Backbone atoms as SQL, in Angstrom:
CREATE TABLE atoms (id INTEGER PRIMARY KEY, chain TEXT, resi INTEGER, resn TEXT, atom TEXT, x REAL, y REAL, z REAL);
INSERT INTO atoms VALUES
  (1, 'A', 1, 'MET', 'N', -34.145, 64.227, -77.268),
  (2, 'A', 1, 'MET', 'CA', -34.029, 63.928, -75.840),
  (3, 'A', 1, 'MET', 'C', -34.005, 62.414, -75.654),
  (4, 'A', 2, 'SER', 'N', -33.162, 61.930, -74.777),
  (5, 'A', 2, 'SER', 'CA', -33.048, 60.489, -74.561),
  (6, 'A', 2, 'SER', 'C', -34.106, 59.990, -73.577),
  (7, 'A', 3, 'GLN', 'N', -34.312, 58.680, -73.576),
  (8, 'A', 3, 'GLN', 'CA', -35.297, 58.088, -72.672),
  (9, 'A', 3, 'GLN', 'C', -34.889, 58.240, -71.222),
  (10, 'A', 4, 'ILE', 'N', -33.595, 58.300, -70.942),
  (11, 'A', 4, 'ILE', 'CA', -33.141, 58.455, -69.562),
  (12, 'A', 4, 'ILE', 'C', -33.676, 59.754, -68.985),
  (13, 'A', 5, 'GLU', 'N', -33.686, 60.804, -69.776),
  (14, 'A', 5, 'GLU', 'CA', -34.189, 62.099, -69.320),
  (15, 'A', 5, 'GLU', 'C', -35.703, 62.090, -69.163),
  (16, 'A', 6, 'ASP', 'N', -36.373, 61.202, -69.861),
  (17, 'A', 6, 'ASP', 'CA', -37.829, 61.143, -69.820),
  (18, 'A', 6, 'ASP', 'C', -38.360, 60.265, -68.696),
  (19, 'A', 7, 'LYS', 'N', -37.485, 59.598, -67.941),
  (20, 'A', 7, 'LYS', 'CA', -37.951, 58.708, -66.880),
  (21, 'A', 7, 'LYS', 'C', -38.588, 59.504, -65.751),
  (22, 'A', 8, 'THR', 'N', -39.693, 58.974, -65.251),
  (23, 'A', 8, 'THR', 'CA', -40.405, 59.578, -64.130),
  (24, 'A', 8, 'THR', 'C', -40.762, 58.481, -63.148),
  (25, 'A', 9, 'ASN', 'N', -40.588, 58.753, -61.863),
  (26, 'A', 9, 'ASN', 'CA', -40.984, 57.815, -60.816),
  (27, 'A', 9, 'ASN', 'C', -42.318, 58.265, -60.250),
  (28, 'A', 10, 'VAL', 'N', -43.297, 57.377, -60.307),
  (29, 'A', 10, 'VAL', 'CA', -44.617, 57.662, -59.755),
  (30, 'A', 10, 'VAL', 'C', -44.779, 56.817, -58.494),
  (31, 'A', 11, 'LEU', 'N', -44.944, 57.486, -57.363),
  (32, 'A', 11, 'LEU', 'CA', -45.135, 56.779, -56.093),
  (33, 'A', 11, 'LEU', 'C', -46.463, 56.039, -56.124),
  (34, 'A', 12, 'LEU', 'N', -46.405, 54.754, -55.852),
  (35, 'A', 12, 'LEU', 'CA', -47.616, 53.933, -55.841),
  (36, 'A', 12, 'LEU', 'C', -48.173, 53.871, -54.427),
  (37, 'A', 13, 'PRO', 'N', -49.504, 53.918, -54.286),
  (38, 'A', 13, 'PRO', 'CA', -50.094, 53.848, -52.947),
  (39, 'A', 13, 'PRO', 'C', -49.882, 52.470, -52.317),
  (40, 'A', 14, 'SER', 'N', -49.756, 52.457, -51.008),
  (41, 'A', 14, 'SER', 'CA', -49.479, 51.212, -50.294),
  (42, 'A', 14, 'SER', 'C', -50.587, 50.177, -50.454),
  (43, 'A', 15, 'TRP', 'N', -51.829, 50.620, -50.682),
  (44, 'A', 15, 'TRP', 'CA', -52.935, 49.665, -50.798),
  (45, 'A', 15, 'TRP', 'C', -52.726, 48.719, -51.982),
  (46, 'A', 16, 'ILE', 'N', -52.015, 49.163, -53.003),
  (47, 'A', 16, 'ILE', 'CA', -51.772, 48.295, -54.161),
  (48, 'A', 16, 'ILE', 'C', -50.965, 47.069, -53.731),
  (49, 'A', 17, 'PHE', 'N', -49.936, 47.293, -52.924),
  (50, 'A', 17, 'PHE', 'CA', -49.071, 46.191, -52.495),
  (51, 'A', 17, 'PHE', 'C', -49.779, 45.303, -51.471),
  (52, 'A', 18, 'LYS', 'N', -50.634, 45.892, -50.636),
  (53, 'A', 18, 'LYS', 'CA', -51.386, 45.112, -49.647),
  (54, 'A', 18, 'LYS', 'C', -52.446, 44.250, -50.315),
  (55, 'A', 19, 'LYS', 'N', -53.069, 44.786, -51.361),
  (56, 'A', 19, 'LYS', 'CA', -54.175, 44.095, -52.029),
  (57, 'A', 19, 'LYS', 'C', -53.700, 43.014, -53.012),
  (58, 'A', 20, 'ALA', 'N', -52.491, 43.195, -53.543),
  (59, 'A', 20, 'ALA', 'CA', -51.987, 42.262, -54.564),
  (60, 'A', 20, 'ALA', 'C', -51.816, 40.856, -53.994),
  (61, 'A', 21, 'GLN', 'N', -52.354, 39.884, -54.694),
  (62, 'A', 21, 'GLN', 'CA', -52.290, 38.498, -54.255),
  (63, 'A', 21, 'GLN', 'C', -51.043, 37.796, -54.784),
  (64, 'A', 22, 'ASP', 'N', -50.536, 38.270, -55.910),
  (65, 'A', 22, 'ASP', 'CA', -49.317, 37.720, -56.501),
  (66, 'A', 22, 'ASP', 'C', -48.736, 38.757, -57.460),
  (67, 'A', 23, 'LYS', 'N', -47.652, 38.400, -58.100),
  (68, 'A', 23, 'LYS', 'CA', -46.950, 39.346, -58.969),
  (69, 'A', 23, 'LYS', 'C', -47.821, 39.801, -60.145),
  (70, 'A', 24, 'GLU', 'N', -48.555, 38.883, -60.717),
  (71, 'A', 24, 'GLU', 'CA', -49.419, 39.202, -61.857),
  (72, 'A', 24, 'GLU', 'C', -50.558, 40.134, -61.431),
  (73, 'A', 25, 'HIS', 'N', -51.122, 39.890, -60.259),
  (74, 'A', 25, 'HIS', 'CA', -52.185, 40.748, -59.727),
  (75, 'A', 25, 'HIS', 'C', -51.632, 42.144, -59.438),
  (76, 'A', 26, 'LEU', 'N', -50.413, 42.211, -58.915),
  (77, 'A', 26, 'LEU', 'CA', -49.760, 43.499, -58.659),
  (78, 'A', 26, 'LEU', 'C', -49.634, 44.285, -59.961),
  (79, 'A', 27, 'LYS', 'N', -49.185, 43.618, -60.997),
  (80, 'A', 27, 'LYS', 'CA', -49.041, 44.265, -62.300),
  (81, 'A', 27, 'LYS', 'C', -50.382, 44.828, -62.782),
  (82, 'A', 28, 'ASP', 'N', -51.440, 44.043, -62.657),
  (83, 'A', 28, 'ASP', 'CA', -52.770, 44.492, -63.073),
  (84, 'A', 28, 'ASP', 'C', -53.225, 45.710, -62.265),
  (85, 'A', 29, 'LEU', 'N', -52.996, 45.685, -60.948),
  (86, 'A', 29, 'LEU', 'CA', -53.402, 46.807, -60.096),
  (87, 'A', 29, 'LEU', 'C', -52.621, 48.075, -60.438),
  (88, 'A', 30, 'VAL', 'N', -51.334, 47.926, -60.698),
  (89, 'A', 30, 'VAL', 'CA', -50.511, 49.087, -61.054),
  (90, 'A', 30, 'VAL', 'C', -50.981, 49.671, -62.383),
  (91, 'A', 31, 'LEU', 'N', -51.222, 48.830, -63.368),
  (92, 'A', 31, 'LEU', 'CA', -51.678, 49.329, -64.665),
  (93, 'A', 31, 'LEU', 'C', -53.036, 50.000, -64.559),
  (94, 'A', 32, 'GLN', 'N', -53.899, 49.467, -63.722),
  (95, 'A', 32, 'GLN', 'CA', -55.208, 50.080, -63.492),
  (96, 'A', 32, 'GLN', 'C', -55.039, 51.454, -62.836),
  (97, 'A', 33, 'TYR', 'N', -54.180, 51.545, -61.829),
  (98, 'A', 33, 'TYR', 'CA', -53.921, 52.806, -61.143),
  (99, 'A', 33, 'TYR', 'C', -53.300, 53.832, -62.090),
  (100, 'A', 34, 'MET', 'N', -52.410, 53.391, -62.938),
  (101, 'A', 34, 'MET', 'CA', -51.689, 54.308, -63.824),
  (102, 'A', 34, 'MET', 'C', -52.559, 54.876, -64.942),
  (103, 'A', 35, 'LYS', 'N', -53.776, 54.394, -65.079),
  (104, 'A', 35, 'LYS', 'CA', -54.704, 54.999, -66.041),
  (105, 'A', 35, 'LYS', 'C', -54.980, 56.451, -65.676),
  (106, 'A', 36, 'ARG', 'N', -54.698, 56.821, -64.432),
  (107, 'A', 36, 'ARG', 'CA', -54.849, 58.209, -63.983),
  (108, 'A', 36, 'ARG', 'C', -53.793, 59.105, -64.604),
  (109, 'A', 37, 'TYR', 'N', -52.747, 58.490, -65.122),
  (110, 'A', 37, 'TYR', 'CA', -51.625, 59.221, -65.723),
  (111, 'A', 37, 'TYR', 'C', -51.445, 58.733, -67.167),
  (112, 'A', 38, 'PRO', 'N', -52.350, 59.109, -68.061),
  (113, 'A', 38, 'PRO', 'CA', -52.314, 58.558, -69.422),
  (114, 'A', 38, 'PRO', 'C', -51.059, 58.918, -70.216),
  (115, 'A', 39, 'GLU', 'N', -50.343, 59.951, -69.782),
  (116, 'A', 39, 'GLU', 'CA', -49.142, 60.351, -70.514),
  (117, 'A', 39, 'GLU', 'C', -47.915, 59.511, -70.148),
  (118, 'A', 40, 'TYR', 'N', -48.063, 58.596, -69.170),
  (119, 'A', 40, 'TYR', 'CA', -46.940, 57.762, -68.743),
  (120, 'A', 40, 'TYR', 'C', -47.157, 56.298, -69.084),
  (121, 'A', 41, 'ARG', 'N', -46.062, 55.642, -69.477),
  (122, 'A', 41, 'ARG', 'CA', -46.083, 54.212, -69.779),
  (123, 'A', 41, 'ARG', 'C', -45.159, 53.526, -68.778),
  (124, 'A', 42, 'VAL', 'N', -45.681, 52.544, -68.053),
  (125, 'A', 42, 'VAL', 'CA', -44.909, 51.857, -67.009),
  (126, 'A', 42, 'VAL', 'C', -43.876, 50.939, -67.639),
  (127, 'A', 43, 'LYS', 'N', -42.616, 51.103, -67.203),
  (128, 'A', 43, 'LYS', 'CA', -41.528, 50.247, -67.661),
  (129, 'A', 43, 'LYS', 'C', -41.186, 49.198, -66.612),
  (130, 'A', 44, 'SER', 'N', -41.282, 49.578, -65.315),
  (131, 'A', 44, 'SER', 'CA', -40.972, 48.629, -64.249),
  (132, 'A', 44, 'SER', 'C', -41.540, 49.151, -62.932),
  (133, 'A', 45, 'ILE', 'N', -41.471, 48.296, -61.918),
  (134, 'A', 45, 'ILE', 'CA', -41.899, 48.653, -60.564),
  (135, 'A', 45, 'ILE', 'C', -40.709, 48.381, -59.661),
  (136, 'A', 46, 'LYS', 'N', -40.331, 49.396, -58.877),
  (137, 'A', 46, 'LYS', 'CA', -39.154, 49.232, -58.016),
  (138, 'A', 46, 'LYS', 'C', -39.308, 50.103, -56.774),
  (139, 'A', 47, 'ASN', 'N', -39.125, 49.484, -55.615),
  (140, 'A', 47, 'ASN', 'CA', -39.138, 50.206, -54.329),
  (141, 'A', 47, 'ASN', 'C', -40.385, 51.071, -54.124),
  (142, 'A', 48, 'GLY', 'N', -41.540, 50.557, -54.514),
  (143, 'A', 48, 'GLY', 'CA', -42.789, 51.279, -54.296),
  (144, 'A', 48, 'GLY', 'C', -43.102, 52.329, -55.354),
  (145, 'A', 49, 'PHE', 'N', -42.303, 52.377, -56.411),
  (146, 'A', 49, 'PHE', 'CA', -42.510, 53.340, -57.478),
  (147, 'A', 49, 'PHE', 'C', -42.755, 52.629, -58.800),
  (148, 'A', 50, 'ALA', 'N', -43.575, 53.252, -59.630),
  (149, 'A', 50, 'ALA', 'CA', -43.703, 52.833, -61.017),
  (150, 'A', 50, 'ALA', 'C', -42.686, 53.668, -61.787),
  (151, 'A', 51, 'ILE', 'N', -41.745, 53.022, -62.438),
  (152, 'A', 51, 'ILE', 'CA', -40.754, 53.712, -63.259),
  (153, 'A', 51, 'ILE', 'C', -41.373, 53.850, -64.649),
  (154, 'A', 52, 'CYS', 'N', -41.567, 55.094, -65.063),
  (155, 'A', 52, 'CYS', 'CA', -42.342, 55.349, -66.282),
  (156, 'A', 52, 'CYS', 'C', -41.552, 56.133, -67.311),
  (157, 'A', 53, 'ILE', 'N', -41.999, 56.009, -68.547),
  (158, 'A', 53, 'ILE', 'CA', -41.496, 56.794, -69.671),
  (159, 'A', 53, 'ILE', 'C', -42.664, 57.642, -70.151),
  (160, 'A', 54, 'LYS', 'N', -42.379, 58.919, -70.355),
  (161, 'A', 54, 'LYS', 'CA', -43.427, 59.808, -70.852),
  (162, 'A', 54, 'LYS', 'C', -43.681, 59.519, -72.313),
  (163, 'A', 55, 'SER', 'N', -44.940, 59.290, -72.656),
  (164, 'A', 55, 'SER', 'CA', -45.308, 58.943, -74.040),
  (165, 'A', 55, 'SER', 'C', -45.441, 60.166, -74.897);
């Protein structure tokens, strides 16, 4: 199976974007939040979603 088929979009809560002070802080908050989904690895953040690959 290719990685394209394994992509999953995880909707991120709005509080992450409100709380983030800068891009680096946003990244840290997203990675902290995504610990709830240990089977997913974040590849990027786009339009309020974490674009993930299933590990």
